[in-house]
N, C-alpha and C positions, 0 to 999 in steps of 0.2 A: 540250572534251568531258569532261575529268576535273578534279577539284578538286586539282590538283597544279601544281607550277611548270612552266610551258610553256618551250619553247625560247626564246621571246622574253623571258621573265622571267629565265632564266639569262643571256641575253645582256646584259640591263640590269645585272644585278649584276656580271657580269664587267667591263662598261664602267665602272661606278662604282669597282670595285677598281683598275682600271688608271689611272683618272683620279686617284684619291687618291695612288697610288704616284708617278705622273708629277708631280703638283703639288709633291711634296717637292723635286724636282730642277729643275723648270722654273717660274720665278717668274711668267712671263707668263700662265700659265693658272690662277694662284691666284685665288680669289674676292676681289673688292673690293666691300665692302658699302655703297658710296654709295647714296643712296636711289633706288629704282626703283619705279614703281607695281606692277610684277609681284610684288614682295616683299609688298605689302599683299594681293594676291590669294592668295598662298600662305599668308599668315597667316590669312585668312578660311577657306581650305580646312582648315587645321589646327584652327581653332576649330570648324568644322562637323563634323569627325570626332569631336571630343571631345563636343560637344553631342548628336550623333546616337547616340554610344555610351551616354551617360548615360540618354537617353530611349528607347533601343532596346527594342522588344518584338517578338520574332520571330513571324511569322505563318505558319500552315500552309496549304499545303505549302511548306516552305523550298526555294526554287529555287536561291538563292545565299546563302551565309552572310554575316554582317556583314563579317568579316575578308576574305573572298575578294572581295566587291564593292568594298570600300574599297581593297584592294591593287591590283586590276587596273585600276581607273578613276582612282585618285588617287595612290597612293604610287609605284608603278612608273613611270607616265608622268612624274610630277614629277621623279623621280630622273633619268630620261633627259633631261628639259629642262635641269636644272641642269648636268649634265655637258656637254651641247652648248653651253649659253649661256656658261659660264665657259671651257670648253676652246677654243671657236672664236673668241671675241671678245677674248682677252687682248691680243695685240700691236696690234690696231687701236686700242685705247684710248690707246696711246702715240703715235699718229700715224704709225706705220710701216705698211708694206704686207704684213707677214707674216701678219696676221690675215686680210686680204682674199684672199691667195693660198690660205690653208688653207680658207677658206670656199668659194672657187671649186672647189677639189679635192673638197670634201665634196659639193657639189651635183652635180658630174659623176659621182662614184661612186654617188650616190643614184639618178640617172637611169639609169645603166648597170645597176644591180642590179634596179630595178623594170622596166626594159626587158626584161631576160632573163626575169624572172618573167612578164611579159606575153606574151612569145613562147612560153613553156612552156604557159601557159593556152590560147593560141590553137591551139597544136599539139595539145593534149589535146582541145580542142573540135572541131576539124575532122577529126582523124584517129582519135580514140578509142582510141589505142594504150595510153596510160597507164591504170592501174586507178583505180577510184573514179568518182563521179558528176561531171558537168560542167554540168548544167542543172537548173533547178527545175521545179515542176509546171506552169509557164507556158512552158516551153522557153526560158527566159532564161538566158544565160550567168551562172553563179553561182560563188561562192568555191569553188575546186576542192580537194578532198582527194585527194592522190596517195598512196595507201596500198597497199602490196603484200600486206598481210595481211588487210584487211577491205574489203568493198565499201561504203565509207562514202558516204552520199548527200551531194550538194552542198548547201551552205547558201545563205542569202539572196543574191540578185543585188545587193542594195543594198550589202552589205559590199564587194563588188568595186568598185562605183562610188565608195564612200568613199575607197578607196585610189587609184584612178587618176584621179578627177576633179581633186583638188587637185594631184596630181603633173603632170597635163597642163597645168594653169594655170602651174605652176612652169616647165615647158618653154617655154610661150608667152612668159612673162615674160623668160626668158633669150633666146629667139629674137628678140624685138622689139628687143633691145639689140644682138645680134650673131648673125646667122643662122649656124648650124653644123649639120653632119650629125647629130650626136647629138640635138639638139633636134627636128629634122625627123623623124627616125626614131621618136623617142618619141611625138611628137604623132600620128603615123600608127598606132602600136601601141595607144596608149591610146584614141585615137578609135574604132578598131574595137571594142575591148573595151567601151567605154561604150555604143556602139550595140547591141551584142549583149546587154548587161544589160537593155536597155529600161527603165532607171531614169529615168523622165521628169523627175523633180525634179532628179536629179543632172545629167542632160544640160542642162536649162534653166539651172541655176545655173552649171555649167561654161561654157556658151556665153555667158551674159551677162557673166561676169567676164573671159573671154578677149576678148570684144568691147570691154569697157571698156579693157583693156590696149592693144588695137590702136588705139582711138580717141585715146588720150592720147599715143601714141608714134609714129604714122605721120604723114607729111605730109598736109596738108588735102586735096590733090588726089587722094589715094588713098581717102579715106573713102567717096566715092560708090561705088567698086568694092566696098568692103567691105560696104556696105549691100546692093548687088545680089547679092553672094555669099551673104549671110545669107538673103535671100529665096529664092534658088534652093535652098539647103540645107534650109530649112524646108518648102518644097513637096515636095522629094524625100523628106524624112523622113516627112511625113504619108502620102505615096503608098506608101512601103515598109512603114509600120507599120499602116495603116488596117485591114487584114484580120487582123491578129494578135489573139489573144484578149486580150492585155494592153490594147491600145488600145480594143477593144470594151467591156471592163469599165470603162475610164476614161470613155467617153461614155455608159455606161448601157445598152448593148445586150447585156448578158450577165446570167445569173441570179445571179452572184456580186455581193455588195454592193460598190459603188464605194468606193475608198480615201478619197475626199473625204467621203462620208457617214459612214464609220466614224470618220474623224478628228474630225468634228464631234461625234460621241458621246464620243470619248475626251477632247476638250478641254473639253466640258461637265462631264464627270466630274472632270477635273483642277482646274477652277475651284472646284467644290464641295469637293474634297479640300483645296485650299489654304485655303479658309475654315475648315475643320475644324482643321487643324494648321499654321497659318502660320509658327510659330517653329521647331518641332522637325522638321517634315516627316514623311514616312511611314516612313523608315528604309531604309538600304541593303539592296537585294535584296528588299524587301517589296512592291514595287509590284503585281506580278501577283496575289499572294495578297490584297492589300488591295482590288484591283479586283474580284476574284471575290466577296469578302465583302460589298462595299457596292454593287455595280452595280444590284442589284434595287431598292434603296431610292432611290438617286440617279437612276437612269434606268429607271423603270418601262416595261415593254413594249419593252425595248431590242433584243431579237432577236439578241443576240450569242451565237453558239454557243461551246461550251467550247473548241474548237480555235482560235478566233480571239481568246481573251482576250489583251489586249495585254501583252507582257512588259516594256514601258517606256512612258513617257508620250508618246512620239512628238513631243517638243519638248525642246530642249536646256536651256532655262532651267528648265522644270518638272522635268526630270530631276535637275539639280543641287539644286533645292529639295527634291525628293522624298527624295534621299539625305542631304543635309547641312543641311536646314532653311534658315533665313533667312541663315546665313553662306554657304552654297553659292549661294543666290539672288543675294546681293550680289557674290560672286566672279565669277560668270559675267556679270553685268551690267557689271562693271568690264572684263572682257575684251572685251565688245561695244564699250564706249566706247573702249578703247585701240585697237581695230582700226579703228573709224570715224575717229578723229582721226589715226591713223597713215596712213590712205589719203588723207584729204581736206584735211589742213592743208597750208600752202604747201610745207614741206619734206617732200613726200610720200614715204612708204616703201612701195613697190609690193609688197614681200613680204607685207605685211598683206593684200593682195588674195587671196593663197593661203589665209590663215587665214579670210578671209571666206567661202570655200566651206563650211567646217564650220559657221560661224555662220548662213549663209543657208539651207543645207540643213537645219540643225538646227531651223529654225522650223517645218518640216513633217514631219520625220523625225528620226532620231537617229544621226548619224554619230559616235557616241562610246561606246555602251554596251559594245561588245566590246573586249577588251584591245588587239588590233591597231589598232583605230580610235582609241582614246584615246591610244595611243602616237603614232600619226601626227599627231593634233591637237597634242600638245605638241611634237613634232619640228618641225612647221611654225611653231608659235608661237616656238620657239627660233630658227629661221631668221630670222624677222622681227625679233626682238630683236637678233640678231647683226648682221643687215644694217644696222640703225640705228647700231651701233657701228663697223663696219669699212668701210662704203661711203659714209657721209655725209661730204660735204666738210668739212674742218676749218674752224672759224670763226676769226675774227681772234684772234691771240695775246692772251692776257690776259682774254678773255671766257669766262665760265663757261657751258658749253652745257647746255641742258636735255636730259633723256632720258626716254623711256618707261620 
């Protein structure tokens, strides 16, 4: 809400300070700069920031400043990533199990924290005792502001799905390896939250990725029951959602423009904008003002009211290009490639399936633009990179292993 350091930002800087102090005394968590593809991604991001700053021309009205946008979406999340990556994977690189145990404790604490957060959200939604809004204009469960001083309205329901969609996939990933009460409880909490958000893209991506994890991990005889269960869930979902305004808008039975038609307009605009500025992009924080300034020329008779001017490109690849130009474009394409090969090559790393939520959802929407979402993106990417280091079986002695 304010152009100040948030609690999350202060937490990141405190974490960085503690890591640097700890690294002086604990050699296992010190960085080792052997080549990793992720370092090339970070180099592209740094180059993109420099290029975007050189070519930056602020457009009115300024929604977010250059430095604010770059900080919350790239600097702060990358710092979080580096601390987690180096801090959690140190001992695993030496072949010991210390890194694996620390990684396991980190995941458990992660699920516990967000499980408690989810219970608080549901308590607020069903009982309405805590102050602040809990639903959006379509009565969808939304990101809750719990504020005793101001009656702040709830924000987008999609933000909530960006948090609990990938975290639910993490719980399923852990559950298919070893069923435990924590994972079962979290799946139930997160599942209810996702249903109440009515974020259909988030629900579809979460369901498909969870289904993939189940299919590659359960015995073949179970798979027919899984398919039957999916059919029952889909029928029940449509039956419970059909009369909601959100569903009626989706199928075109409402006066409001459908999200698919609006996205078609936005993606047409993005394509034309890319042709105009392929190398330098539009500039961090400039997208909405640029859209307002050029929409009449690029999309004549568009019919988009002022209140619906898109604040971002509704596509992850286009967002990184818009902010950081060609270097941002290459960086996000590399992350897509790393995730794809991390999932599908023979020595599969299933933690990349969780990262796949952001990448798949990011094709139609943007689970990245807000600070909390970009932090989550890089946290889960760090988990996938750490899992590669601490859980992959050691190869034969003397053979140099490859690494993402």
